[in-house]
C-alpha positions in Angstrom: 91.5 54.9 111.4 94.7 55.0 113.4 96.6 55.8 110.1 94.5 58.7 109.0 94.9 60.2 112.3 98.5 59.9 112.0 98.4 61.7 108.5 96.3 64.4 110.2 98.3 65.0 113.1 100.8 67.3 111.6 98.2 69.4 110.0 96.3 69.6 113.2 99.4 70.7 115.0 99.6 73.5 112.4 96.4 74.5 112.3 96.3 77.1 115.6 99.4 78.9 114.0 97.9 78.9 110.5 94.6 80.4 112.2 96.5 82.9 114.1 98.5 83.7 110.9 95.4 84.3 108.8 93.4 86.1 111.4 96.1 88.7 112.2 98.4 88.9 109.0 96.5 87.6 105.8 93.1 89.2 106.6 94.5 92.5 107.8 96.7 92.5 104.7 93.9 91.9 102.5 92.0 94.7 104.1 94.9 97.1 103.5 95.2 96.2 99.8 91.5 96.9 99.5 91.7 100.1 101.1 94.7 101.1 99.2 92.7 101.0 95.8 89.9 103.1 97.2 89.2 106.8 96.8 87.2 109.3 98.8 87.5 111.2 102.1 86.5 111.0 105.8 83.7 113.2 105.1 82.0 111.6 102.1 83.4 108.1 102.9 85.6 105.6 100.9 84.5 103.5 97.8 86.3 101.0 96.1 87.3 102.4 92.5 90.6 100.2 91.8 92.6 103.4 92.0 96.1 102.1 91.3 97.4 105.5 91.0 97.7 105.6 94.8 100.8 103.4 94.4 102.5 105.3 91.7 101.6 108.5 93.4 103.0 107.2 96.5 106.4 106.1 95.0 106.7 109.4 92.8 106.3 111.5 95.8 107.9 109.6 98.5 110.6 107.7 96.6 113.3 109.5 98.4 111.7 108.7 101.9 111.6 105.1 100.9 115.3 105.3 99.9 116.3 106.9 103.1 114.3 104.4 105.2 116.0 101.6 103.7 119.5 103.1 103.9 118.9 104.0 107.6 117.7 100.5 108.2 121.1 99.1 106.2 123.2 101.3 108.2 121.6 100.4 111.7 121.7 96.6 110.5 125.5 96.8 109.7 126.1 98.6 113.3 124.2 95.9 115.0 126.3 93.3 113.3 129.5 95.1 114.3 128.4 95.4 117.9 126.7 92.2 118.3 128.9 89.7 116.9 132.1 90.2 118.9 129.7 90.6 122.2 127.9 87.4 121.3 131.3 85.7 120.6 132.8 86.5 123.8 129.6 85.4 125.7 129.3 82.3 123.8 133.2 81.2 124.0 134.3 83.3 127.3 131.3 83.6 129.3 131.7 80.5 131.1 129.1 80.0 133.9 127.9 83.7 133.7 126.5 83.7 130.2 122.9 84.1 131.3 124.1 86.9 133.5 125.7 88.6 130.8 122.7 88.2 128.4 120.3 89.3 131.1 122.6 92.5 131.4 122.1 93.1 127.5 118.6 92.7 127.9 118.0 94.4 131.2 117.4 98.1 129.3 114.9 96.6 127.2 112.5 96.0 129.9 111.8 99.7 129.7 109.2 100.8 126.9 110.7 101.5 123.5 109.4 105.1 123.7 111.2 105.8 127.0 114.4 104.5 125.8 114.3 106.5 122.5 113.7 109.7 124.7 116.7 108.7 127.0 118.7 108.5 123.9 117.5 111.8 123.1 118.6 113.3 126.4 122.2 111.7 126.0 122.6 113.1 122.6 121.1 116.7 123.1 123.5 120.0 122.7 123.7 120.4 126.3 123.4 116.7 127.5 126.0 114.7 129.6 128.0 113.8 126.6 128.4 116.6 124.3 127.7 119.4 126.9 131.2 119.0 128.7 133.0 118.6 125.5 131.5 121.8 124.2 132.5 123.6 127.6 135.9 122.5 127.3 136.4 123.5 123.8 137.0 120.2 122.2 133.9 120.5 119.9 133.1 123.7 118.1 129.6 125.6 119.2 127.8 124.7 115.9 128.7 121.1 116.3 125.5 118.9 116.8 124.2 115.3 116.8 120.7 115.7 117.7 118.3 116.1 114.4 121.0 114.4 112.1 120.7 111.1 110.3 123.6 109.7 112.7 121.2 110.5 115.7 118.4 108.3 113.7 120.8 105.6 112.8 122.4 105.5 116.5 118.7 105.2 118.0 117.7 102.3 115.6 120.7 100.7 116.4 120.4 100.8 120.2 116.6 99.8 120.0 117.2 97.0 117.8 120.4 95.5 118.9 118.8 92.5 120.9 117.2 91.1 117.7 120.9 90.7 116.4 122.7 89.8 119.6 120.4 86.7 120.3 120.2 84.7 117.3 123.9 85.2 116.9 124.6 84.0 120.5 122.6 81.0 119.6 124.2 80.2 116.8 127.7 80.7 118.3 126.6 78.5 121.3 125.7 75.6 119.1 129.2 75.4 117.7 131.1 75.0 121.2 134.7 75.3 121.8 135.5 71.8 120.6 135.0 72.5 117.0 137.7 75.4 117.4 139.9 73.1 119.2 139.7 70.5 116.5 140.5 73.0 113.7 143.6 74.2 116.0 144.8 70.5 116.3 144.8 70.6 112.3 147.2 73.3 112.3 144.7 76.1 111.7 145.6 79.6 113.0 143.1 81.6 115.2 142.1 83.6 112.1 141.8 80.4 109.8 139.8 78.6 112.6 137.4 81.7 112.7 137.0 82.2 109.1 136.4 78.3 108.0 134.7 76.9 111.1 133.0 79.7 113.5 131.9 82.2 110.8 130.2 79.8 108.4 128.7 77.8 111.2 127.2 81.2 112.7 125.4 82.4 109.5 122.1 81.1 110.6 122.4 83.3 113.4 123.6 86.4 111.2 120.9 85.7 108.8 118.1 85.6 111.2 119.6 88.7 113.0 119.5 90.4 109.7 115.9 89.8 108.9 114.8 90.7 112.6 116.7 93.9 112.7 116.4 95.2 109.3 112.8 95.0 108.8 111.6 96.8 111.9 114.4 99.4 111.6 113.4 100.4 108.2 109.6 100.9 108.9 110.3 102.4 112.3 109.0 106.1 112.9 109.6 106.8 116.5 113.3 107.1 116.5 113.0 109.6 113.4 110.4 111.5 115.1 112.3 112.0 118.2 116.0 112.1 117.3 115.9 113.2 113.6 114.9 116.6 111.7 113.0 117.7 108.9 115.3 116.1 106.5 115.7 112.6 108.2 111.8 111.8 108.0 111.2 107.8 107.2 108.3 106.3 105.6 106.9 105.2 108.8 106.5 109.1 109.7 104.8 109.6 106.4 102.2 106.7 106.9 101.6 107.9 110.2 101.0 111.5 109.2 98.7 110.2 106.4 96.7 108.3 108.6 96.2 110.0 111.8 96.8 113.7 110.7 95.3 113.7 107.0 93.1 111.1 107.1 94.2 109.8 103.8 93.6 105.9 104.5 94.1 105.0 101.0 97.4 106.7 100.3 98.5 105.4 103.9 97.6 101.9 103.0 99.1 102.1 99.6 102.4 103.3 101.3 102.4 100.5 103.8 101.7 97.6 101.4 104.4 99.2 98.9 107.0 99.3 102.2 106.1 95.5 102.9 106.6 94.6 99.2 109.9 96.1 99.1 111.1 94.6 102.5 109.9 91.0 101.3 111.6 91.4 98.1 114.8 92.8 99.8 114.7 89.9 102.0 114.1 87.5 99.2 117.2 88.9 97.2 119.4 88.6 100.4 118.4 85.1 101.0 119.2 84.4 97.3 122.4 86.1 97.7 123.7 84.7 100.9 122.5 81.1 99.9 119.3 80.2 102.1 120.1 76.7 101.4 123.5 76.8 102.6 122.3 78.6 105.8 119.7 75.9 106.3 122.4 73.3 106.0 124.7 74.8 108.4 122.0 75.1 110.8 121.3 71.6 110.7 124.9 70.6 111.5 
């Protein structure tokens, strides 16, 4: 009896998380797939007809929007890495007893809602805002120069809003390394660059891997930044799904686009894991 309980213990521990995952991910995903294959409208209702053309029509009509969303997500993720890695490195190895304070300062703006942060970013990037206004008034920028309603503004907003998703995993990975590993590399006559390239960077890959996944997925599917900071030519697929669902009432089309986006992101993450070497990353995480 005791042996049987011991065998069941791991499954019982996983059961609450499994039920949560089934209730709030698997069941909604199944309903979304079912709805994506239906036809009809809000007046006459929707019925199941296994209409696979919703997927082909969505890809053919919004293929450029899918590509733009993935491109913006990649740019924002790369920018987050470029900003987060040096910051996390400095906090982990130079922060001393003030590490918690520095992390709190990074996270402090994110106690404000997502919408308000994006609106504040819009006020900063506006033509007569506190940054561009004085530059234009002093003749540094030409009159026709603008940042708002451009792809750069959308990527900047994505980078700003999702920065903590990259900083924290990288910091945790670097914090586990500690200064002793670097000192050991220096004792073996490695230069600072060699110590970083052969010790710190490989051991921090688990944090980079987690940060890329946690940043790229929400950044590629976001629609708030494109709505507030972009223009008509900067629409992301999230804006299309939102418009199809709430404005047009085209639930099957919106569901097909949502599931297509999820499939593309899952395939991209899988390829990313295979390219980077998930087994190597996991082995580095166990060290």
